[in-house]
N, C-alpha and C positions, 0 to 999 in steps of 0.2 A: 758470256763474252759480249762486248758491245758491237753495235752495228755502226757502219759509216753510212749516214743517211744524207742523200742529196735532195733537197726540196726545190721545186721549181715553182716560183710565184710570179706569173706574168701580170704584175700590178705594181703600183707605186708604193711598195712596202717600205716603211711602215707609215700608215696614214690615219691611225686612231679610229678605225671603224670596222664593224662587221667581220668580214672574212679575214681581215688582217689580224684581228684579235685571236681568231682560231689558229692561224699560222704561228703567231707569237707564242701562244700557250703551248701548242704541240711541240715546237722547237725547244722552248725553255724546259718543259717537263721531261722531254727525251734526254736532254743534256743532264738534267738532274739525276737521271737513272744511269748515267755513264756513257750514253751513246754520243757519237760525234755527228753534229748536224751542220751542213753547209746550205745556205739559201741563195739561189740564183734568182735575181729579180731585176726590175727595170732600173734605169740609171738614176731615177729620182725617188725620194722618200727619206724618212728618218732612219737612223741607225740605232736600234735599241741596244743598250750595253750587253756585252756577253755573248753576242751572236756573230757567227762567221758569215758575213753577207758579201756576195760577189755580184757586182752590178753589170748589167749589159751596157752597151754603148747606146747613146741617144743624143739628140740635139740639145745643146746647152740652153736654148731659149724655151724649152719645155721643162719647167721646174714644178709647176703646180701638179698636185695629184690627179691622175687620170681615173675618173670614177665611171664604172660601167662601160658601155660600148662606145668606141671611138675609132675613127679611121686612122688615127695616129698609132693605134695598137698594131696595125699590120706590119709596119716597118720596125716597130719596137720589138715585136715578137721574133722577127727575123734576126735582129741583133742579139736578142736574148738567147735564141737557139744556138747561135755561133759561140757566144760566151759560155753557155752551158756545156756544149760539146768539149770546149777546151778545158773546163773545170773537171768534167768527168774523166777525160783522158789523163789528167794529172792526179786526181784524187782517187780514182777507181772505187767509187762507192759500192756498198753491198746492196743497196736498194734505192730506187728513185721514187720519191713521194711527190706526186704532181698535183698541184692545185689548179683548179679551173680548167676549162676545156683546152685552152691554148697550151697550158702546162702539160696536160695529158698527151696532146699531139706531139709536142717537143720531146717529152719523156719517152713516149712509146717508140718514136723513131730512133732515138739514141739507145734506148734499152734493147731494141731488136738488133741494132747494129753491133752492140757490144755485149749482149747476153746478160743484161741486168734486169731483174724483175721490177715492174712498175705498179705502184698503188696509186689510184686516182682518187683524190679527195674531192668528192662531188658536192657542191653547195647549191646547185640549182641548174635548170635547163638553160643551155646556151641560147637557143632561139627564143625561149620565154623571156630571158633577160633582155634580149635585143628588142623584143616587142614592148616590154616594160619601159625601156628607155626611148621608145619611139624611133629606134634605129632601123627597125624592120617592120614591114607591112605584112601581116599574116595572109593577106589576099594578093600580095604582090608577086612579081616574077622570082625574086630571090628567096622566098620562103622555102619552097620545096628543095632546092639545091642545098641550102644551109641546114635544113632539117636532115637531109640525107647525110651531109658531112658530120653532123652531130652524132647520128647513129653509128657511123664508122669509128669516130674517135672513142666513143663509149666502149666499143668492142675490143679495142686494142690492148688496154692494160690487163695485167693478170687478175686484178680484182679492183672493185670500187668500194670505197667507204663513204657513207653519207652522213651528214650532220643531223639528219632527222629521219624518223621512220616514214614520214610522208614522202620525202624525197626518194626513199627506197621503193615505196609503192609506185611512184611515178615511173621509175626505171623499169620495174617489173611489168606494169600495165601498159604504159605508152611506148616503151622501147623494147619490151620483151627481153630484158636482160636476164641471163640465167641466175636464179637465186643462189646457187652454190658458190658464185663468185661475188656475191653482194653482201655487204656487212654495214652495220650502223654503229658509229661511235658518236653519240650526241654531243652537241656543244655543252660546255661546262663553265664553271665560274670559280674563281678563287675567293672563297668566303672569308678568308683572313684579310684580304685587301678590300673587297667590297663588303662593308659592314656598317651598321649604324655607329654614330660617334657620340651618342648621348652619355656614355660612361666616361668620356674624356672631359676633365674639369674645365679646360680652356676652350672647349668647343663652342660654348654659347657666344663668347666674344668673337672667335674666328668666324662663326656662322653669320653674325651681324655684319662683319666686314665684307664677307664674301657676297652676302645678299646685296649690300650697297654697291659693290664692284660690278655685279651683274645686272644692276638696275631693278632689283626685286624689292618692293615696299616692305617695311619691317613686319607688319602684322597680317599680311595677305596669305590666305591659303594658296598653295602653289601646286600646279600641275607641271611635272617635268617630262621632257622628252630628250633623248640623246641618241643621235644617229644621223644617217644621211638625210638630206632634205630633197625630196623628189616626189612626183605624183605616185609612183608605185610604192613608195614608203608611206603613203597616206597623208602627206603634209598638207595638201590642199583641203582634204576633208577635215583634218585636225583644226585648221584655221576656221573653217565654217562651223565646226562643233564649238570652238572657242567663242565665236560670236553668239551662239545660242546659249552657252553657259553664262556668259557675261550679262546677257539680258535678264537672267534670273538670279545671278549671284555676282553683282558688279564688283565686289571686293576680291574676287578670285584673280589669280595671276598665272600666266603661262610662260614658263621658261623653256624655250625651244632651242636646244643646243645641237650644233652640227653644221654641216656644209654639204655640197656647194649651194648656190642659189640664195644666199642670205639676202641680197638686195632685192631679188625678185619676190621673195616671200614677205619681206618687210613692206614692200609696196602693196602686196596683196592684203596684208593686215591693215595697212593704212586705208586702202579702199573699202575694207569691211568696217572701218571705224573702231578698230580694237587695238591699234598700235600702242596706245598708252598702257595697255594691260598685257602686253606681250614683249618679251625680250629675246633678241636673236644674237647671242654673243659669238656665234660662229664656231669654228673648230675648237674643240676642247681636248687638251692632252689626255691621253689614257691614264696617266698618272694622277691627273686632277679630277677625273671622272667621279670617283667615289665621293669626294667632298662636294662637288656640284650637285650630284644626285641627292645628297643628304639634305639639301635645301627643300626638297619636295615633300608634299603630303600625299600625293597620288602620282603614279607614273602611267604613261600612256604609250601603247605600241600599236599604231594603226596601220601596220604594214599590209599591203595589198597583194604581194607576190604569191602566186599559187605553188611555187616549187622551192623557193629559198627558205632557209632557216631564219630564226629571229633571236640571235644571241643576246640582244639588248634586254630581253625579258629576264634572262638569268641574272644580269647585273641588277635589275630592279628588285628581283626576288631576294638576292643576297643583301640588299640594302634595307630589307624589311618594309618595302613599299607595296601597298595594294596596287594591282595592275589592271588597267582597263585596256582591252584589246578587241579587235574584230574577231568574230567567231570563225576561226580557220583551223584546219587540222593541226598545223604547227603550234598555234597558240594553245590548243587543247592538250597537245602532246606534252608541252612544257608545264603549263599551269594546272592541268587536271581540273578538279572541281573547285579550285581556289581562285580562278580567274573571274573577272567581271566582264562579261562578254556582250559586245554590241553587235547588232545585225551587220553582216558584212557589207561594207561600202555605204552605209547609211550614217550620214553626219548627225542627223537628229537623234538616232539611237545612241551614237557615241557620246553626244552631249548629255543625254539623260543618265548614262552610266557614270560619266564623270561627276555629274551633280550628286548622284547617289553616294559615290565614294567620298566626295568633299563634305557632304552634310552629315554622314554617319562617321564622325571622327573616331569614336571608340571601336566601332565595328571594323573600320579600316585599319586601326592599329593592331587589332587581333588578327585580321587577315594577313597583314604584313608579317607578323611574327610567324604565322603558319607557313607562309611562302618562304621565309628564310630557312625554316626547318626543312622544308621540302628541298630547297637548293642544296643544303648541306648533306642531306641523306641520299639524293639521287643524281646530283650533277657535279661530281668531284673530278677535277682534271687528273688527279693521281690514279683514279680507277680507269678513266678513259684511255690514258696513254699506255697503260699496261696492255689494253686491248690492241692498240696499234702495234706494239712490239710483237704480240702474238701473230698478228696479220703479216708482218714482215717475214716471220719464219714460215708461215703457211704458204706464202707465194714463192718461197725459194730463196730468200735473202741469205747470203753467206755471212756467218758471224766473223767479225774481224778480229785479228790478233792485236791490232794496234789500240792502245788505250788513248783516251782523250787527254789532252794536255791540261 
């Protein structure tokens, strides 16, 4: 029998990045299994087809996606909590699946009030994210109260599911979360959507048009990045590494796709003297992501966060791209022995790894094929979502008699 699942996503869902992709994939695959999913989220964001999205109230002048920590989230979360309570009272879900700490806070309050079990989908530490976004000073007055609040929020749900084993380790070691209530359902990828296009006859012509549209020279070897642009994502270090790469391989080109901060990083590239060899097309639709990534010869994932996952690596792998990443537990967890690892936080090391991948064309092609095989074998959403359904039952969700429409 199916479950009625209420997801709480305190973010501008859907905005074509990171955690939003996980929410979209979970909801879509749960529905494919016959479960009914309702998503409560902020007032702004795109509406992916086929999903039941209920939006909270919010000021009409805030339409841009709110990425990371923001003071606006305080009143948006209050509005979302009221909206979610109304939806829960009408829909009577069997389980609340809460994303992010604000979602876990809202979900736990409503769940306790109405006797509904709550699963917290943990994608990284709240205070660590605030520090990453320069919203919180680890030595300031507010750090300890917010760290205390984070500890309380973590304890309230019936169980936590993490997107990486590294995040589970952080919860055990830093927050002393009981292991019997802690589970890991790793990020995954749809390898039918994210795939090489070399077997499509018209791809060569389409590829040439897309390269021209994105400002990529016809014959340049291309390094691709797709994700948020921010210091904790390693964007500053990536541009410094690009400068070093271009000193040794001036024919190379960097296609850096994502948002926010496009103007800031374009100015930084100009100051480094590399803007002519870097393109910043801005936000890329998730539907267009596979074709844009297919322009690359090498993919890069310079993320600096110590607690968050890195789902973009899985997209790169599915596209059969060799992946250069900083040597972090999450990168190792996903790539295994097939990653090209740079010293953490070292732009010169990142540049040398990129040069290695760009110069060894045949070796990179072989590595890319092996990475795609790894993605297909170990990171399938169909397997991961079955684990979520098992967790719903384990924490006491009631199976619903109502079928999905």
